C-alpha distance (Angstrom), angle and dihedral (degrees) to the residues before:
residue distance angle dihedral
M1 . . .
G2 3.80 . .
K3 3.79 91.8 .
I4 3.81 94.4 50.3
V5 3.80 106.7 40.3
P6 3.86 101.0 52.1
P7 3.83 94.7 54.2
L8 3.81 90.4 46.1
M9 3.79 90.0 50.8
L10 3.81 90.4 50.9
I11 3.80 90.6 50.5
A12 3.81 90.2 48.8
V13 3.82 90.6 52.3
V14 3.81 88.5 60.9
L15 3.80 100.9 34.9
F16 3.80 99.2 48.4
P17 3.83 94.9 60.2
V18 3.82 89.7 44.2
Y19 3.80 89.5 53.4
R20 3.80 91.5 47.6
C21 3.81 91.2 47.3
I22 3.79 91.7 52.6
R23 3.80 89.5 49.1
S24 3.82 91.2 49.3
L25 3.82 91.1 50.9
Q26 3.79 87.7 66.9
Q27 3.81 89.1 61.9
P28 3.81 122.0 64.9
D29 3.83 96.0 -128.8
V30 3.82 106.2 122.8
S31 3.81 96.0 -167.9
A32 3.80 91.6 57.8
K33 3.81 90.4 53.4
W34 3.80 91.4 51.6
H35 3.81 91.6 46.1
W36 3.80 93.1 53.0
F37 3.81 92.4 43.9
I38 3.80 88.7 57.6
A39 3.82 89.8 45.7
I40 3.82 90.6 53.1
I41 3.80 92.1 50.8
A42 3.81 90.8 47.6
G43 3.80 90.7 49.0
L44 3.79 92.2 50.6
V45 3.80 92.3 49.7
H46 3.80 90.8 46.7
S47 3.81 92.7 49.8
L48 3.79 93.4 46.3
S49 3.79 91.6 50.5
W50 3.80 91.6 51.4
A51 3.80 91.6 45.7
L52 3.80 89.5 52.1
W53 3.81 89.7 48.8
F54 3.83 91.8 51.0
V55 3.81 91.7 49.5
A56 3.79 91.6 48.0
M57 3.80 92.0 49.7
A58 3.81 92.1 46.6
N59 3.80 91.2 53.4
A60 3.82 94.3 46.1
């Protein structure tokens, strides 16, 4: 369970903002698009940092 759930959570951190951004593109509100773009970038950085941490711990 510990080897399945953390990677799925990392994927969800990236995919949920992407989903919300795509949904907000259907609406003409510009501020929502900018908000979700920032959320996507933050999610990617967060996921990459955790992936790097997992690789570092696996090699230790």
